[in-house]
Kinemage of the C-alpha trace (Angstrom):
@kinemage 1
@onewidth
@group {chain A} dominant
@subgroup {mainchain}
@vectorlist {calphas} color= white
{ca met a 1} P 85.917 -30.691 -64.526
{ca his a 2} L 86.288 -33.230 -61.712
{ca gln a 3} L 83.646 -35.756 -60.752
{ca gln a 4} L 81.557 -34.875 -57.706
{ca arg a 5} L 81.963 -37.389 -54.876
{ca phe a 6} L 79.087 -38.589 -52.715
{ca asp a 7} L 78.694 -36.141 -49.804
{ca ile a 8} L 77.221 -38.007 -46.850
{ca tyr a 9} L 76.601 -34.741 -45.003
{ca arg a 10} L 75.172 -32.419 -47.652
{ca leu a 11} L 71.426 -32.994 -47.513
{ca ile a 12} L 71.020 -33.628 -43.796
{ca his a 13} L 73.189 -30.630 -42.965
{ca lys a 14} L 71.095 -28.404 -45.224
{ca gly a 15} L 68.033 -29.520 -43.289
{ca leu a 16} L 69.785 -29.116 -39.961
{ca arg a 17} L 70.898 -25.590 -40.869
{ca ala a 18} L 67.280 -24.726 -41.701
{ca tyr a 19} L 66.053 -26.245 -38.422
{ca leu a 20} L 68.714 -24.483 -36.350
{ca thr a 21} L 68.205 -21.053 -37.885
{ca glu a 22} L 64.411 -21.224 -37.963
{ca thr a 23} L 64.353 -22.268 -34.311
{ca leu a 24} L 66.687 -19.413 -33.417
{ca leu a 25} L 64.287 -17.012 -35.137
{ca thr a 26} L 61.288 -18.608 -33.410
{ca val a 27} L 62.842 -18.371 -29.947
{ca gly a 28} L 63.946 -14.794 -30.595
{ca arg a 29} L 60.476 -13.619 -31.586
{ca met a 30} L 58.387 -15.496 -29.005
{ca asp a 31} L 55.626 -13.377 -27.510
{ca leu a 32} L 56.467 -13.691 -23.827
{ca asp a 33} L 53.018 -12.470 -22.821
{ca ala a 34} L 51.293 -15.246 -24.773
{ca ser a 35} L 51.592 -18.608 -23.032
{ca ala a 36} L 50.710 -20.515 -26.206
{ca asp a 37} L 53.438 -18.760 -28.194
{ca leu a 38} L 56.006 -19.343 -25.464
{ca his a 39} L 54.975 -22.999 -25.252
{ca ala a 40} L 55.196 -23.443 -29.044
{ca gly a 41} L 58.652 -21.860 -29.216
{ca leu a 42} L 60.025 -23.940 -26.364
{ca thr a 43} L 58.462 -27.085 -27.810
{ca gln a 44} L 60.192 -26.414 -31.134
{ca leu a 45} L 63.457 -25.857 -29.276
{ca his a 46} L 63.125 -29.166 -27.421
{ca ser a 47} L 62.335 -30.954 -30.676
{ca leu a 48} L 65.433 -29.409 -32.284
{ca leu a 49} L 67.602 -30.456 -29.345
{ca asp a 50} L 66.254 -34.027 -29.528
{ca phe a 51} L 67.046 -34.058 -33.239
{ca cys a 52} L 70.568 -32.699 -32.672
{ca glu a 53} L 71.297 -35.354 -30.032
{ca ser a 54} L 70.153 -38.079 -32.383
{ca his a 55} L 72.158 -36.621 -35.266
{ca leu a 56} L 75.297 -36.658 -33.103
{ca gln a 57} L 74.661 -40.300 -32.241
{ca his a 58} L 74.318 -41.259 -35.904
{ca glu a 59} L 77.643 -39.638 -36.727
{ca asn a 60} L 79.310 -41.144 -33.638
{ca thr a 61} L 77.961 -44.617 -34.431
{ca phe a 62} L 78.452 -44.794 -38.184
{ca ile a 63} L 80.772 -42.116 -39.563
{ca his a 64} L 83.426 -41.755 -36.868
{ca pro a 65} L 84.234 -45.486 -36.734
{ca ala a 66} L 84.638 -45.507 -40.530
{ca met a 67} L 87.003 -42.548 -40.302
{ca asn a 68} L 89.022 -44.134 -37.488
{ca leu a 69} L 89.200 -47.469 -39.297
{ca cys a 70} L 91.046 -45.964 -42.232
{ca gln a 71} L 92.865 -43.194 -40.361
{ca pro a 72} L 93.179 -43.996 -36.633
{ca gly a 73} L 92.383 -41.032 -34.403
{ca ser a 74} L 90.936 -38.954 -37.250
{ca ala a 75} L 87.537 -38.659 -35.569
{ca asp a 76} L 88.833 -37.855 -32.086
{ca ser a 77} L 88.431 -34.077 -32.399
{ca met a 78} L 84.942 -34.555 -33.847
{ca ser a 79} L 83.951 -36.805 -30.956
{ca glu a 80} L 85.252 -34.226 -28.475
{ca his a 81} L 83.284 -31.509 -30.241
{ca his a 82} L 80.180 -33.697 -30.102
{ca gln a 83} L 80.658 -33.992 -26.331
{ca lys a 84} L 80.739 -30.191 -26.186
{ca his a 85} L 77.452 -30.131 -28.123
{ca val a 86} L 75.910 -32.604 -25.670
{ca ala a 87} L 76.846 -30.246 -22.817
{ca met a 88} L 75.463 -27.247 -24.710
{ca ile a 89} L 72.213 -29.139 -25.348
{ca ala a 90} L 71.879 -29.908 -21.634
{ca glu a 91} L 72.487 -26.242 -20.820
{ca leu a 92} L 69.850 -25.157 -23.343
{ca arg a 93} L 67.341 -27.645 -21.920
{ca gly a 94} L 67.973 -26.235 -18.452
{ca ala a 95} L 67.559 -22.645 -19.645
{ca ala a 96} L 64.333 -23.546 -21.457
{ca his a 97} L 63.016 -25.280 -18.331
{ca gln a 98} L 63.810 -22.184 -16.250
{ca leu a 99} L 61.990 -19.975 -18.735
{ca arg a 100} L 58.962 -22.270 -18.814
{ca ala a 101} L 58.771 -22.364 -15.000
{ca cys a 102} L 59.562 -18.717 -14.175
{ca thr a 103} L 57.262 -15.901 -13.194
{ca gln a 104} L 56.031 -13.414 -15.770
{ca ala a 105} L 58.405 -10.821 -14.308
{ca asp a 106} L 61.464 -12.987 -15.043
{ca arg a 107} L 60.508 -14.040 -18.571
{ca glu a 108} L 62.231 -11.237 -20.460
{ca leu a 109} L 65.610 -11.779 -18.809
{ca leu a 110} L 65.496 -15.575 -19.052
{ca ala a 111} L 64.264 -15.485 -22.658
{ca ala a 112} L 67.149 -13.197 -23.620
{ca gln a 113} L 69.644 -15.522 -21.925
{ca leu a 114} L 68.157 -18.542 -23.678
{ca tyr a 115} L 68.252 -16.767 -27.031
{ca arg a 116} L 71.927 -15.865 -26.654
{ca lys a 117} L 72.852 -19.421 -25.614
{ca leu a 118} L 70.928 -20.792 -28.569
{ca ala a 119} L 72.655 -18.337 -30.921
{ca leu a 120} L 76.053 -19.604 -29.745
{ca phe a 121} L 74.896 -23.199 -30.200
{ca val a 122} L 73.715 -22.434 -33.736
{ca ala a 123} L 76.973 -20.646 -34.571
{ca asp a 124} L 79.054 -23.502 -33.200
{ca asn a 125} L 77.014 -26.029 -35.162
{ca leu a 126} L 77.368 -24.082 -38.403
{ca ala a 127} L 81.157 -24.009 -38.047
{ca his a 128} L 81.248 -27.668 -36.973
{ca met a 129} L 79.179 -28.794 -39.969
{ca his a 130} L 81.574 -26.971 -42.289
{ca glu a 131} L 84.479 -28.887 -40.767
{ca glu a 132} L 82.627 -32.175 -41.189
{ca glu a 133} L 81.779 -31.384 -44.801
{ca thr a 134} L 85.364 -30.490 -45.646
{ca arg a 135} L 87.782 -32.335 -43.350
{ca asn a 136} L 85.688 -35.446 -42.628
{ca asn a 137} L 84.566 -35.845 -46.225
{ca thr a 138} L 88.185 -35.627 -47.390
{ca ile a 139} L 89.110 -38.456 -45.040
{ca leu a 140} L 86.153 -40.558 -46.200
{ca trp a 141} L 86.855 -39.841 -49.881
{ca asn a 142} L 90.524 -40.780 -49.503
{ca cys a 143} L 89.638 -44.101 -47.882
{ca tyr a 144} L 86.347 -45.234 -49.367
{ca ser a 145} L 84.590 -45.470 -52.706
{ca asp a 146} L 81.288 -43.679 -53.198
{ca ala a 147} L 79.516 -47.039 -52.978
{ca glu a 148} L 81.116 -47.696 -49.592
{ca ile a 149} L 80.163 -44.230 -48.315
{ca gln a 150} L 76.631 -44.735 -49.626
{ca ala a 151} L 76.492 -48.022 -47.684
{ca ile a 152} L 77.356 -46.101 -44.497
{ca his a 153} L 74.630 -43.608 -45.396
{ca gln a 154} L 72.116 -46.419 -45.914
{ca ala a 155} L 73.018 -47.915 -42.532
{ca ile a 156} L 72.314 -44.543 -40.924
{ca leu a 157} L 68.986 -44.210 -42.733
{ca gln a 158} L 67.927 -47.720 -41.699
{ca ser a 159} L 68.656 -46.915 -38.043
{ca ile a 160} L 66.376 -43.848 -37.973
{ca pro a 161} L 62.905 -44.375 -36.499
{ca pro a 162} L 59.950 -43.163 -38.628
{ca gln a 163} L 59.092 -40.193 -36.390
{ca glu a 164} L 62.659 -38.874 -36.521
{ca asn a 165} L 62.770 -39.488 -40.256
{ca ala a 166} L 59.618 -37.390 -40.677
{ca val a 167} L 61.261 -34.490 -38.845
{ca ala a 168} L 64.407 -34.831 -40.968
{ca met a 169} L 62.405 -34.919 -44.187
{ca his a 170} L 60.366 -31.859 -43.163
{ca trp a 171} L 63.466 -29.734 -42.666
{ca met a 172} L 65.515 -31.200 -45.510
{ca leu a 173} L 62.779 -30.797 -48.115
{ca ala a 174} L 62.318 -27.168 -47.102
{ca ala a 175} L 66.048 -26.538 -47.591
{ca leu a 176} L 66.763 -28.398 -50.830
{ca asn a 177} L 67.036 -26.873 -54.256
{ca his a 178} L 65.234 -28.239 -57.311
{ca gln a 179} L 68.100 -30.503 -58.424
{ca glu a 180} L 68.493 -32.045 -55.000
């Protein structure tokens, strides 16, 4: 049996998967005739999008430079994919704003469009996280000791403001198993 290496992505990605999928469910089942329900669903979506933007920044700031330091250019495709996510986030924010501002008659159509865009964003994120957990971790493990990777992780944690940390902990704790 081989020794398990430190996985910088595992816990936060479990929480992010929970946040993404729960928000997709929430947006899909919003009661469009109830303003409070619509507001709550769109508020959760905006919170998720804020969290995703911040998560991208943490990876761009701390993990990608470490990858590129030991294997130049190894994070380029990840950075490009993150730019795609930034564009998708902007598109989702625009669709949510349209839904919030539309007439009652247009809600069903705009809600369906938002839901489909969000579903694609969730799907893309799920595939992207898998690539990070496999390809990126392999690069990190080939170049750094667990202690060095844990130091990167600590630097990320220290950069996170308390409010964002509370959101991360909420979703991570809900997604973790007993051993974690």
